[in-house]
All heavy atoms as TSV, in Angstrom:
chain	resi	resn	atom	element	x	y	z
A	1	TRP	N	N	165.102	187.900	-88.960
A	1	TRP	CA	C	164.328	188.726	-88.060
A	1	TRP	C	C	163.075	189.225	-88.749
A	1	TRP	O	O	163.100	189.589	-89.921
A	1	TRP	CB	C	165.149	189.909	-87.593
A	1	TRP	CG	C	166.256	189.530	-86.668
A	1	TRP	CD1	C	166.189	189.497	-85.311
A	1	TRP	CD2	C	167.579	189.143	-86.997
A	1	TRP	NE1	N	167.387	189.123	-84.774
A	1	TRP	CE2	C	168.270	188.899	-85.794
A	1	TRP	CE3	C	168.255	188.978	-88.188
A	1	TRP	CZ2	C	169.589	188.502	-85.737
A	1	TRP	CZ3	C	169.567	188.577	-88.144
A	1	TRP	CH2	C	170.222	188.344	-86.939
A	2	LEU	N	N	161.996	189.256	-88.000
A	2	LEU	CA	C	160.767	189.874	-88.481
A	2	LEU	C	C	160.655	191.240	-87.833
A	2	LEU	O	O	160.945	191.384	-86.644
A	2	LEU	CB	C	159.550	189.026	-88.115
A	2	LEU	CG	C	159.493	187.635	-88.743
A	2	LEU	CD1	C	158.288	186.881	-88.235
A	2	LEU	CD2	C	159.461	187.745	-90.254
A	3	THR	N	N	160.264	192.201	-88.603
A	3	THR	CA	C	160.124	193.553	-88.063
A	3	THR	C	C	158.736	194.083	-88.408
A	3	THR	O	O	158.129	193.639	-89.383
A	3	THR	CB	C	161.173	194.510	-88.667
A	3	THR	OG1	O	160.970	194.589	-90.070
A	3	THR	CG2	C	162.584	194.041	-88.373
A	4	PRO	N	N	158.282	195.023	-87.631
A	4	PRO	CA	C	157.010	195.655	-87.992
A	4	PRO	C	C	157.162	196.413	-89.320
A	4	PRO	O	O	158.266	196.770	-89.728
A	4	PRO	CB	C	156.757	196.649	-86.848
A	4	PRO	CG	C	157.660	196.230	-85.741
A	4	PRO	CD	C	158.807	195.521	-86.366
A	5	ARG	N	N	156.063	196.653	-89.966
A	5	ARG	CA	C	156.071	197.394	-91.236
A	5	ARG	C	C	156.837	198.706	-91.056
A	5	ARG	O	O	156.623	199.431	-90.105
A	5	ARG	CB	C	154.652	197.681	-91.688
A	5	ARG	CG	C	154.567	198.390	-93.022
A	5	ARG	CD	C	153.136	198.650	-93.420
A	5	ARG	NE	N	152.444	197.410	-93.730
A	5	ARG	CZ	C	152.332	196.887	-94.959
A	5	ARG	NH1	N	152.886	197.506	-95.977
A	5	ARG	NH2	N	151.679	195.772	-95.156
A	6	GLY	N	N	157.770	198.955	-91.978
A	6	GLY	CA	C	158.532	200.190	-91.953
A	6	GLY	C	C	159.768	200.158	-91.074
A	6	GLY	O	O	160.507	201.135	-91.020
A	7	ALA	N	N	160.015	199.055	-90.369
A	7	ALA	CA	C	161.148	198.991	-89.446
A	7	ALA	C	C	162.314	198.153	-89.977
A	7	ALA	O	O	163.322	198.000	-89.288
A	7	ALA	CB	C	160.692	198.451	-88.097
A	8	ALA	N	N	162.185	197.618	-91.179
A	8	ALA	CA	C	163.227	196.724	-91.697
A	8	ALA	C	C	164.565	197.443	-91.896
A	8	ALA	O	O	165.618	196.888	-91.587
A	8	ALA	CB	C	162.776	196.093	-93.018
A	9	LEU	N	N	164.536	198.656	-92.398
A	9	LEU	CA	C	165.785	199.389	-92.631
A	9	LEU	C	C	166.522	199.623	-91.320
A	9	LEU	O	O	167.729	199.420	-91.240
A	9	LEU	CB	C	165.527	200.709	-93.351
A	9	LEU	CG	C	166.768	201.556	-93.618
A	9	LEU	CD1	C	167.783	200.789	-94.470
A	9	LEU	CD2	C	166.385	202.866	-94.277
A	10	GLU	N	N	165.819	200.041	-90.296
A	10	GLU	CA	C	166.472	200.287	-89.004
A	10	GLU	C	C	167.050	198.993	-88.439
A	10	GLU	O	O	168.162	198.986	-87.904
A	10	GLU	CB	C	165.502	200.916	-88.007
A	10	GLU	CG	C	166.132	201.245	-86.676
A	10	GLU	CD	C	167.423	202.069	-86.776
A	10	GLU	OE1	O	167.493	202.993	-87.608
A	10	GLU	OE2	O	168.378	201.775	-86.031
A	11	LYS	N	N	166.335	197.884	-88.580
A	11	LYS	CA	C	166.865	196.594	-88.099
A	11	LYS	C	C	168.107	196.221	-88.897
A	11	LYS	O	O	169.099	195.753	-88.336
A	11	LYS	CB	C	165.802	195.515	-88.210
A	11	LYS	CG	C	166.240	194.165	-87.690
A	11	LYS	CD	C	166.541	194.226	-86.205
A	11	LYS	CE	C	166.904	192.868	-85.654
A	11	LYS	NZ	N	167.234	192.906	-84.230
A	12	ALA	N	N	168.078	196.416	-90.201
A	12	ALA	CA	C	169.230	196.110	-91.047
A	12	ALA	C	C	170.439	196.961	-90.639
A	12	ALA	O	O	171.569	196.466	-90.574
A	12	ALA	CB	C	168.898	196.333	-92.518
A	13	MET	N	N	170.198	198.229	-90.351
A	13	MET	CA	C	171.285	199.118	-89.934
A	13	MET	C	C	171.843	198.685	-88.580
A	13	MET	O	O	173.052	198.709	-88.356
A	13	MET	CB	C	170.794	200.567	-89.883
A	13	MET	CG	C	170.425	201.120	-91.247
A	13	MET	SD	S	171.766	201.073	-92.457
A	13	MET	CE	C	172.875	202.267	-91.758
A	14	GLU	N	N	170.970	198.277	-87.682
A	14	GLU	CA	C	171.415	197.776	-86.374
A	14	GLU	C	C	172.312	196.551	-86.545
A	14	GLU	O	O	173.381	196.452	-85.938
A	14	GLU	CB	C	170.198	197.417	-85.520
A	14	GLU	CG	C	170.510	196.778	-84.196
A	14	GLU	CD	C	169.255	196.232	-83.518
A	14	GLU	OE1	O	168.160	196.792	-83.724
A	14	GLU	OE2	O	169.389	195.234	-82.795
A	15	LEU	N	N	171.901	195.619	-87.401
A	15	LEU	CA	C	172.702	194.427	-87.659
A	15	LEU	C	C	174.026	194.796	-88.328
A	15	LEU	O	O	175.071	194.236	-87.992
A	15	LEU	CB	C	171.925	193.449	-88.534
A	15	LEU	CG	C	170.704	192.822	-87.873
A	15	LEU	CD1	C	169.876	192.052	-88.901
A	15	LEU	CD2	C	171.104	191.916	-86.727
A	16	ALA	N	N	173.978	195.745	-89.255
A	16	ALA	CA	C	175.204	196.171	-89.924
A	16	ALA	C	C	176.182	196.781	-88.929
A	16	ALA	O	O	177.393	196.543	-89.007
A	16	ALA	CB	C	174.869	197.175	-91.032
A	17	ARG	N	N	175.670	197.552	-87.975
A	17	ARG	CA	C	176.545	198.143	-86.964
A	17	ARG	C	C	177.206	197.048	-86.114
A	17	ARG	O	O	178.387	197.124	-85.790
A	17	ARG	CB	C	175.770	199.113	-86.079
A	17	ARG	CG	C	175.442	200.428	-86.781
A	17	ARG	CD	C	174.848	201.469	-85.832
A	17	ARG	NE	N	173.480	201.146	-85.441
A	17	ARG	CZ	C	172.398	201.505	-86.129
A	17	ARG	NH1	N	172.522	202.192	-87.250
A	17	ARG	NH2	N	171.195	201.188	-85.699
A	18	GLN	N	N	176.455	196.013	-85.808
A	18	GLN	CA	C	177.016	194.889	-85.043
A	18	GLN	C	C	178.102	194.184	-85.850
A	18	GLN	O	O	179.152	193.834	-85.321
A	18	GLN	CB	C	175.925	193.895	-84.655
A	18	GLN	CG	C	174.969	194.410	-83.616
A	18	GLN	CD	C	173.856	193.410	-83.334
A	18	GLN	OE1	O	173.849	192.295	-83.829
A	18	GLN	NE2	N	172.893	193.837	-82.526
A	19	VAL	N	N	177.837	193.955	-87.130
A	19	VAL	CA	C	178.814	193.281	-87.988
A	19	VAL	C	C	180.082	194.113	-88.101
A	19	VAL	O	O	181.199	193.586	-88.070
A	19	VAL	CB	C	178.208	192.985	-89.386
A	19	VAL	CG1	C	179.277	192.537	-90.366
A	19	VAL	CG2	C	177.114	191.936	-89.274
A	20	CYS	N	N	179.934	195.431	-88.196
A	20	CYS	CA	C	181.098	196.305	-88.322
A	20	CYS	C	C	181.995	196.270	-87.082
A	20	CYS	O	O	183.195	196.552	-87.169
A	20	CYS	CB	C	180.660	197.743	-88.596
A	20	CYS	SG	S	180.055	197.962	-90.274
A	21	LYS	N	N	181.446	195.913	-85.955
A	21	LYS	CA	C	182.225	195.811	-84.712
A	21	LYS	C	C	182.982	194.480	-84.620
A	21	LYS	O	O	183.903	194.355	-83.827
A	21	LYS	CB	C	181.313	195.950	-83.494
A	21	LYS	CG	C	180.724	197.335	-83.340
A	21	LYS	CD	C	179.785	197.381	-82.154
A	21	LYS	CE	C	179.072	198.715	-82.063
A	21	LYS	NZ	N	178.091	198.725	-80.957
A	22	ALA	N	N	182.588	193.507	-85.409
A	22	ALA	CA	C	183.212	192.172	-85.357
A	22	ALA	C	C	184.554	192.203	-86.085
A	22	ALA	O	O	184.774	193.031	-86.982
A	22	ALA	CB	C	182.288	191.147	-86.007
A	23	PRO	N	N	185.453	191.282	-85.728
A	23	PRO	CA	C	186.727	191.186	-86.449
A	23	PRO	C	C	186.474	190.899	-87.935
A	23	PRO	O	O	185.653	190.047	-88.281
A	23	PRO	CB	C	187.444	190.021	-85.787
A	23	PRO	CG	C	186.786	189.873	-84.451
A	23	PRO	CD	C	185.373	190.322	-84.638
A	24	SER	N	N	187.166	191.618	-88.802
A	24	SER	CA	C	186.899	191.499	-90.239
A	24	SER	C	C	187.132	190.089	-90.769
A	24	SER	O	O	186.403	189.634	-91.647
A	24	SER	CB	C	187.737	192.499	-91.031
A	24	SER	OG	O	189.121	192.231	-90.853
A	25	HIS	N	N	188.133	189.382	-90.231
A	25	HIS	CA	C	188.372	188.018	-90.734
A	25	HIS	C	C	187.213	187.093	-90.364
A	25	HIS	O	O	186.856	186.209	-91.128
A	25	HIS	CB	C	189.710	187.475	-90.214
A	25	HIS	CG	C	189.779	187.334	-88.739
A	25	HIS	ND1	N	190.047	188.418	-87.920
A	25	HIS	CD2	C	189.596	186.264	-87.930
A	25	HIS	CE1	C	190.033	188.010	-86.652
A	25	HIS	NE2	N	189.752	186.716	-86.643
A	26	ALA	N	N	186.593	187.305	-89.219
A	26	ALA	CA	C	185.449	186.479	-88.829
A	26	ALA	C	C	184.255	186.756	-89.746
A	26	ALA	O	O	183.545	185.837	-90.158
A	26	ALA	CB	C	185.075	186.741	-87.385
A	27	VAL	N	N	184.054	188.011	-90.071
A	27	VAL	CA	C	182.961	188.376	-90.970
A	27	VAL	C	C	183.214	187.779	-92.355
A	27	VAL	O	O	182.321	187.208	-92.974
A	27	VAL	CB	C	182.814	189.912	-91.066
A	27	VAL	CG1	C	181.783	190.289	-92.117
A	27	VAL	CG2	C	182.441	190.494	-89.709
A	28	ARG	N	N	184.450	187.877	-92.819
A	28	ARG	CA	C	184.807	187.381	-94.156
A	28	ARG	C	C	184.553	185.877	-94.275
A	28	ARG	O	O	183.922	185.422	-95.226
A	28	ARG	CB	C	186.262	187.695	-94.464
A	28	ARG	CG	C	186.638	187.421	-95.901
A	28	ARG	CD	C	188.077	187.858	-96.223
A	28	ARG	NE	N	188.287	189.273	-95.890
A	28	ARG	CZ	C	189.159	189.700	-94.970
A	28	ARG	NH1	N	189.901	188.846	-94.297
A	28	ARG	NH2	N	189.294	190.978	-94.728
A	29	VAL	N	N	185.012	185.092	-93.302
A	29	VAL	CA	C	184.824	183.644	-93.415
A	29	VAL	C	C	183.365	183.264	-93.212
A	29	VAL	O	O	182.893	182.298	-93.805
A	29	VAL	CB	C	185.753	182.846	-92.460
A	29	VAL	CG1	C	187.202	183.055	-92.808
A	29	VAL	CG2	C	185.490	183.172	-91.009
A	30	SER	N	N	182.647	184.037	-92.412
A	30	SER	CA	C	181.210	183.776	-92.250
A	30	SER	C	C	180.481	184.012	-93.561
A	30	SER	O	O	179.610	183.222	-93.963
A	30	SER	CB	C	180.618	184.667	-91.161
A	30	SER	OG	O	181.170	184.340	-89.912
A	31	LYS	N	N	180.805	185.111	-94.257
A	31	LYS	CA	C	180.185	185.405	-95.536
A	31	LYS	C	C	180.521	184.315	-96.562
A	31	LYS	O	O	179.664	183.892	-97.335
A	31	LYS	CB	C	180.640	186.765	-96.051
A	31	LYS	CG	C	180.022	187.927	-95.308
A	31	LYS	CD	C	180.585	189.257	-95.734
A	31	LYS	CE	C	180.241	189.576	-97.150
A	31	LYS	NZ	N	180.697	190.927	-97.569
A	32	GLN	N	N	181.761	183.856	-96.555
A	32	GLN	CA	C	182.147	182.795	-97.489
A	32	GLN	C	C	181.357	181.530	-97.210
A	32	GLN	O	O	180.903	180.852	-98.144
A	32	GLN	CB	C	183.642	182.520	-97.396
A	32	GLN	CG	C	184.491	183.605	-97.996
A	32	GLN	CD	C	185.987	183.349	-97.788
A	32	GLN	OE1	O	186.396	182.549	-96.944
A	32	GLN	NE2	N	186.809	184.047	-98.551
A	33	SER	N	N	181.178	181.208	-95.944
A	33	SER	CA	C	180.430	180.003	-95.574
A	33	SER	C	C	178.968	180.114	-95.992
A	33	SER	O	O	178.399	179.178	-96.575
A	33	SER	CB	C	180.535	179.770	-94.069
A	33	SER	OG	O	179.811	178.631	-93.704
A	34	VAL	N	N	178.354	181.249	-95.702
A	34	VAL	CA	C	176.957	181.457	-96.084
A	34	VAL	C	C	176.801	181.366	-97.600
A	34	VAL	O	O	175.911	180.686	-98.111
A	34	VAL	CB	C	176.438	182.807	-95.561
A	34	VAL	CG1	C	175.103	183.172	-96.193
A	34	VAL	CG2	C	176.325	182.773	-94.050
A	35	ASN	N	N	177.680	182.048	-98.332
A	35	ASN	CA	C	177.593	182.017	-99.798
A	35	ASN	C	C	177.831	180.618	-100.360
A	35	ASN	O	O	177.163	180.203	-101.308
A	35	ASN	CB	C	178.586	183.010	-100.406
A	35	ASN	CG	C	178.152	184.440	-100.201
A	35	ASN	OD1	O	176.979	184.720	-99.992
A	35	ASN	ND2	N	179.101	185.358	-100.243
A	36	ALA	N	N	178.772	179.882	-99.774
A	36	ALA	CA	C	179.043	178.523	-100.250
A	36	ALA	C	C	177.820	177.631	-100.072
A	36	ALA	O	O	177.461	176.863	-100.971
A	36	ALA	CB	C	180.229	177.931	-99.504
A	37	HIS	N	N	177.169	177.732	-98.937
A	37	HIS	CA	C	175.980	176.913	-98.702
A	37	HIS	C	C	174.794	177.372	-99.545
A	37	HIS	O	O	174.054	176.561	-100.072
A	37	HIS	CB	C	175.617	176.930	-97.216
A	37	HIS	CG	C	176.485	176.055	-96.393
A	37	HIS	ND1	N	177.695	176.470	-95.908
A	37	HIS	CD2	C	176.339	174.767	-96.002
A	37	HIS	CE1	C	178.255	175.480	-95.238
A	37	HIS	NE2	N	177.457	174.445	-95.279
A	38	ALA	N	N	174.621	178.665	-99.657
A	38	ALA	CA	C	173.488	179.195	-100.422
A	38	ALA	C	C	173.591	178.868	-101.905
A	38	ALA	O	O	172.579	178.688	-102.584
A	38	ALA	CB	C	173.379	180.701	-100.219
A	39	ASN	N	N	174.813	178.802	-102.428
A	39	ASN	CA	C	175.016	178.611	-103.854
A	39	ASN	C	C	175.580	177.237	-104.211
A	39	ASN	O	O	176.019	177.038	-105.345
A	39	ASN	CB	C	175.959	179.701	-104.382
A	39	ASN	CG	C	175.400	181.081	-104.166
A	39	ASN	OD1	O	174.218	181.315	-104.425
A	39	ASN	ND2	N	176.208	181.989	-103.658
A	40	ALA	N	N	175.534	176.308	-103.272
A	40	ALA	CA	C	176.191	175.012	-103.469
A	40	ALA	C	C	175.721	174.279	-104.729
A	40	ALA	O	O	176.520	173.669	-105.427
A	40	ALA	CB	C	175.992	174.129	-102.241
A	41	LEU	N	N	174.462	174.327	-105.034
A	41	LEU	CA	C	173.944	173.553	-106.162
A	41	LEU	C	C	173.642	174.399	-107.395
A	41	LEU	O	O	173.088	173.892	-108.368
A	41	LEU	CB	C	172.685	172.792	-105.734
A	41	LEU	CG	C	172.924	171.750	-104.648
A	41	LEU	CD1	C	171.606	171.097	-104.268
A	41	LEU	CD2	C	173.924	170.703	-105.086
A	42	ASN	N	N	174.008	175.673	-107.369
A	42	ASN	CA	C	173.719	176.520	-108.525
A	42	ASN	C	C	174.310	175.976	-109.815
A	42	ASN	O	O	173.653	175.941	-110.848
A	42	ASN	CB	C	174.235	177.943	-108.301
A	42	ASN	CG	C	173.319	178.754	-107.429
A	42	ASN	OD1	O	172.287	178.269	-106.976
A	42	ASN	ND2	N	173.690	179.974	-107.182
A	43	HIS	N	N	175.559	175.570	-109.769
A	43	HIS	CA	C	176.203	175.084	-110.993
A	43	HIS	C	C	175.549	173.795	-111.479
A	43	HIS	O	O	175.335	173.623	-112.676
A	43	HIS	CB	C	177.699	174.865	-110.741
A	43	HIS	CG	C	178.432	174.482	-111.981
A	43	HIS	ND1	N	178.695	175.376	-112.997
A	43	HIS	CD2	C	178.946	173.298	-112.386
A	43	HIS	CE1	C	179.350	174.747	-113.964
A	43	HIS	NE2	N	179.511	173.497	-113.617
A	44	VAL	N	N	175.202	172.920	-110.563
A	44	VAL	CA	C	174.580	171.653	-110.941
A	44	VAL	C	C	173.206	171.889	-111.534
A	44	VAL	O	O	172.826	171.284	-112.530
A	44	VAL	CB	C	174.469	170.727	-109.708
A	44	VAL	CG1	C	173.661	169.487	-110.007
A	44	VAL	CG2	C	175.847	170.335	-109.213
A	45	ALA	N	N	172.449	172.790	-110.926
A	45	ALA	CA	C	171.062	172.992	-111.340
A	45	ALA	C	C	170.929	173.800	-112.624
A	45	ALA	O	O	169.966	173.633	-113.351
A	45	ALA	CB	C	170.287	173.683	-110.216
A	46	THR	N	N	171.867	174.675	-112.905
A	46	THR	CA	C	171.700	175.556	-114.053
A	46	THR	C	C	172.800	175.437	-115.089
A	46	THR	O	O	172.866	176.239	-116.003
A	46	THR	CB	C	171.626	177.018	-113.592
A	46	THR	OG1	O	172.854	177.356	-112.940
A	46	THR	CG2	C	170.468	177.270	-112.658
A	47	PHE	N	N	173.659	174.453	-114.960
A	47	PHE	CA	C	174.773	174.305	-115.888
A	47	PHE	C	C	174.258	174.107	-117.305
A	47	PHE	O	O	173.531	173.173	-117.603
A	47	PHE	CB	C	175.659	173.130	-115.485
A	47	PHE	CG	C	176.824	172.914	-116.395
A	47	PHE	CD1	C	177.847	173.845	-116.471
A	47	PHE	CD2	C	176.894	171.795	-117.191
A	47	PHE	CE1	C	178.921	173.653	-117.307
A	47	PHE	CE2	C	177.970	171.595	-118.034
A	47	PHE	CZ	C	178.982	172.526	-118.097
A	48	MET	N	N	174.568	175.028	-118.151
A	48	MET	CA	C	174.227	174.987	-119.576
A	48	MET	C	C	172.729	174.903	-119.836
A	48	MET	O	O	172.292	174.420	-120.874
A	48	MET	CB	C	174.952	173.825	-120.263
A	48	MET	CG	C	176.447	174.012	-120.337
A	48	MET	SD	S	177.294	172.668	-121.163
A	48	MET	CE	C	176.582	172.729	-122.796
A	49	ASP	N	N	171.903	175.379	-118.920
A	49	ASP	CA	C	170.456	175.339	-119.086
A	49	ASP	C	C	170.014	176.000	-120.386
A	49	ASP	O	O	169.285	175.406	-121.179
A	49	ASP	CB	C	169.783	176.058	-117.918
A	49	ASP	CG	C	168.896	175.161	-117.092
A	49	ASP	OD1	O	168.936	173.952	-117.304
A	49	ASP	OD2	O	168.167	175.699	-116.250
A	50	VAL	N	N	170.432	177.218	-120.586
A	50	VAL	CA	C	170.008	177.961	-121.769
A	50	VAL	C	C	170.610	177.347	-123.029
A	50	VAL	O	O	169.930	177.185	-124.040
A	50	VAL	CB	C	170.404	179.459	-121.650
A	50	VAL	CG1	C	170.118	180.204	-122.930
A	50	VAL	CG2	C	169.674	180.082	-120.483
A	51	ASP	N	N	171.882	176.969	-122.947
A	51	ASP	CA	C	172.518	176.350	-124.120
A	51	ASP	C	C	171.790	175.088	-124.542
A	51	ASP	O	O	171.536	174.868	-125.724
A	51	ASP	CB	C	173.983	176.007	-123.804
A	51	ASP	CG	C	174.825	177.227	-123.521
A	51	ASP	OD1	O	174.506	178.299	-124.053
A	51	ASP	OD2	O	175.800	177.102	-122.765
A	52	GLN	N	N	171.445	174.252	-123.573
A	52	GLN	CA	C	170.755	173.007	-123.894
A	52	GLN	C	C	169.366	173.266	-124.458
A	52	GLN	O	O	168.929	172.600	-125.401
A	52	GLN	CB	C	170.694	172.112	-122.663
A	52	GLN	CG	C	172.055	171.587	-122.262
A	52	GLN	CD	C	172.037	170.850	-120.945
A	52	GLN	OE1	O	171.006	170.725	-120.305
A	52	GLN	NE2	N	173.194	170.352	-120.547
A	53	ALA	N	N	168.663	174.248	-123.887
A	53	ALA	CA	C	167.325	174.569	-124.382
A	53	ALA	C	C	167.386	175.068	-125.824
A	53	ALA	O	O	166.589	174.645	-126.669
A	53	ALA	CB	C	166.666	175.607	-123.475
A	54	LEU	N	N	168.329	175.955	-126.110
A	54	LEU	CA	C	168.464	176.464	-127.478
A	54	LEU	C	C	168.857	175.356	-128.442
A	54	LEU	O	O	168.324	175.277	-129.555
A	54	LEU	CB	C	169.480	177.598	-127.520
A	54	LEU	CG	C	169.058	178.903	-126.856
A	54	LEU	CD1	C	170.228	179.873	-126.789
A	54	LEU	CD2	C	167.886	179.516	-127.604
A	55	LEU	N	N	169.779	174.513	-128.044
A	55	LEU	CA	C	170.211	173.415	-128.898
A	55	LEU	C	C	169.053	172.468	-129.210
A	55	LEU	O	O	168.825	172.098	-130.351
A	55	LEU	CB	C	171.359	172.652	-128.228
A	55	LEU	CG	C	171.923	171.481	-129.010
A	55	LEU	CD1	C	172.557	171.970	-130.299
A	55	LEU	CD2	C	172.949	170.735	-128.170
A	56	CYS	N	N	168.301	172.112	-128.180
A	56	CYS	CA	C	167.172	171.203	-128.380
A	56	CYS	C	C	166.073	171.843	-129.214
A	56	CYS	O	O	165.436	171.190	-130.027
A	56	CYS	CB	C	166.610	170.759	-127.032
A	56	CYS	SG	S	167.725	169.670	-126.137
A	57	ASN	N	N	165.860	173.127	-129.018
A	57	ASN	CA	C	164.808	173.833	-129.750
A	57	ASN	C	C	165.110	173.893	-131.241
A	57	ASN	O	O	164.188	173.881	-132.055
A	57	ASN	CB	C	164.646	175.240	-129.181
A	57	ASN	CG	C	163.473	175.954	-129.787
A	57	ASN	OD1	O	162.396	175.395	-129.889
A	57	ASN	ND2	N	163.688	177.182	-130.209
A	58	GLU	N	N	166.359	173.957	-131.601
A	58	GLU	CA	C	166.731	174.110	-133.009
A	58	GLU	C	C	167.105	172.793	-133.678
A	58	GLU	O	O	167.513	172.787	-134.826
A	58	GLU	CB	C	167.893	175.106	-133.131
A	58	GLU	CG	C	167.532	176.513	-132.678
A	58	GLU	CD	C	166.326	177.075	-133.430
A	58	GLU	OE1	O	166.242	176.899	-134.655
A	58	GLU	OE2	O	165.456	177.672	-132.764
A	59	SER	N	N	166.962	171.695	-132.969
A	59	SER	CA	C	167.328	170.404	-133.566
A	59	SER	C	C	166.313	170.004	-134.633
A	59	SER	O	O	165.154	170.449	-134.624
A	59	SER	CB	C	167.382	169.318	-132.491
A	59	SER	OG	O	166.078	169.037	-132.026
A	60	PRO	N	N	166.716	169.158	-135.569
A	60	PRO	CA	C	165.765	168.679	-136.588
A	60	PRO	C	C	164.558	167.978	-135.967
A	60	PRO	O	O	163.434	168.117	-136.445
A	60	PRO	CB	C	166.596	167.704	-137.427
A	60	PRO	CG	C	168.012	168.133	-137.215
A	60	PRO	CD	C	168.074	168.676	-135.822
A	61	GLU	N	N	164.808	167.245	-134.885
A	61	GLU	CA	C	163.706	166.547	-134.209
A	61	GLU	C	C	162.693	167.532	-133.637
A	61	GLU	O	O	161.479	167.313	-133.717
A	61	GLU	CB	C	164.238	165.654	-133.082
A	61	GLU	CG	C	165.092	164.507	-133.554
A	61	GLU	CD	C	166.565	164.876	-133.699
A	61	GLU	OE1	O	166.939	166.062	-133.533
A	61	GLU	OE2	O	167.357	163.974	-134.006
A	62	ALA	N	N	163.188	168.642	-133.071
A	62	ALA	CA	C	162.288	169.647	-132.505
A	62	ALA	C	C	161.466	170.301	-133.603
A	62	ALA	O	O	160.255	170.496	-133.455
A	62	ALA	CB	C	163.082	170.692	-131.731
A	63	ARG	N	N	162.097	170.620	-134.704
A	63	ARG	CA	C	161.372	171.243	-135.823
A	63	ARG	C	C	160.285	170.307	-136.351
A	63	ARG	O	O	159.146	170.722	-136.599
A	63	ARG	CB	C	162.341	171.606	-136.936
A	63	ARG	CG	C	163.233	172.761	-136.577
A	63	ARG	CD	C	164.071	173.195	-137.763
A	63	ARG	NE	N	165.070	174.156	-137.318
A	63	ARG	CZ	C	166.334	174.120	-137.655
A	63	ARG	NH1	N	166.788	173.193	-138.480
A	63	ARG	NH2	N	167.172	175.022	-137.205
A	64	GLU	N	N	160.646	169.046	-136.511
A	64	GLU	CA	C	159.673	168.050	-136.995
A	64	GLU	C	C	158.509	167.914	-136.024
A	64	GLU	O	O	157.345	167.832	-136.427
A	64	GLU	CB	C	160.366	166.700	-137.204
A	64	GLU	CG	C	159.442	165.577	-137.620
A	64	GLU	CD	C	158.817	165.797	-138.991
A	64	GLU	OE1	O	159.420	166.511	-139.823
A	64	GLU	OE2	O	157.733	165.228	-139.240
A	65	SER	N	N	158.803	167.894	-134.753
A	65	SER	CA	C	157.751	167.766	-133.737
A	65	SER	C	C	156.804	168.958	-133.795
A	65	SER	O	O	155.590	168.782	-133.697
A	65	SER	CB	C	158.362	167.679	-132.342
A	65	SER	OG	O	159.080	166.484	-132.204
A	66	ARG	N	N	157.344	170.165	-133.958
A	66	ARG	CA	C	156.489	171.341	-134.042
A	66	ARG	C	C	155.612	171.289	-135.296
A	66	ARG	O	O	154.428	171.669	-135.260
A	66	ARG	CB	C	157.341	172.614	-134.009
A	66	ARG	CG	C	157.877	172.918	-132.621
A	66	ARG	CD	C	158.460	174.315	-132.518
A	66	ARG	NE	N	159.597	174.540	-133.400
A	66	ARG	CZ	C	160.863	174.276	-133.081
A	66	ARG	NH1	N	161.171	173.772	-131.910
A	66	ARG	NH2	N	161.843	174.527	-133.942
A	67	GLN	N	N	156.177	170.812	-136.397
A	67	GLN	CA	C	155.380	170.706	-137.628
A	67	GLN	C	C	154.263	169.687	-137.443
A	67	GLN	O	O	153.130	169.940	-137.852
A	67	GLN	CB	C	156.270	170.326	-138.805
A	67	GLN	CG	C	157.163	171.459	-139.258
A	67	GLN	CD	C	158.111	171.008	-140.365
A	67	GLN	OE1	O	158.254	169.818	-140.647
A	67	GLN	NE2	N	158.791	171.976	-140.994
A	68	GLN	N	N	154.563	168.563	-136.840
A	68	GLN	CA	C	153.559	167.539	-136.627
A	68	GLN	C	C	152.477	168.017	-135.649
A	68	GLN	O	O	151.309	167.698	-135.816
A	68	GLN	CB	C	154.206	166.251	-136.116
A	68	GLN	CG	C	155.094	165.561	-137.110
A	68	GLN	CD	C	154.344	165.188	-138.396
A	68	GLN	OE1	O	153.214	164.752	-138.376
A	68	GLN	NE2	N	155.000	165.418	-139.525
A	69	PHE	N	N	152.887	168.765	-134.654
A	69	PHE	CA	C	151.937	169.263	-133.662
A	69	PHE	C	C	150.916	170.186	-134.311
A	69	PHE	O	O	149.729	170.135	-134.005
A	69	PHE	CB	C	152.672	170.001	-132.537
A	69	PHE	CG	C	151.786	170.500	-131.456
A	69	PHE	CD1	C	151.291	169.646	-130.499
A	69	PHE	CD2	C	151.406	171.844	-131.416
A	69	PHE	CE1	C	150.453	170.103	-129.490
A	69	PHE	CE2	C	150.568	172.310	-130.405
A	69	PHE	CZ	C	150.089	171.426	-129.440
A	70	GLY	N	N	151.369	171.000	-135.252
A	70	GLY	CA	C	150.476	171.917	-135.935
A	70	GLY	C	C	149.455	171.216	-136.815
A	70	GLY	O	O	148.403	171.751	-137.115
A	71	LYS	N	N	149.744	170.003	-137.229
A	71	LYS	CA	C	148.849	169.248	-138.103
A	71	LYS	C	C	147.758	168.514	-137.325
A	71	LYS	O	O	146.780	168.092	-137.898
A	71	LYS	CB	C	149.632	168.221	-138.910
A	71	LYS	CG	C	150.579	168.865	-139.908
A	71	LYS	CD	C	151.385	167.795	-140.640
A	71	LYS	CE	C	152.370	168.432	-141.608
A	71	LYS	NZ	N	153.194	167.428	-142.276
A	72	ALA	N	N	147.966	168.377	-136.039
A	72	ALA	CA	C	147.024	167.588	-135.228
A	72	ALA	C	C	145.727	168.313	-135.002
A	72	ALA	O	O	145.552	169.452	-135.110
A	72	ALA	CB	C	147.648	167.251	-133.873
């Protein structure tokens, strides 16, 4: 939903009131579905990202490359 400036909180509260009236099991499975779709590729895209970057940065090849780059 798009709201005029300053009206987002009231719209959010209106939606929250509607959700609170819905059966809790329907809300729960809807949230699970939304989260599953929103986060489906998180593990694939970020699996060991930092670990791999640190490992590659500290490898002998990386150190040699940085030394050679400084000489150019």
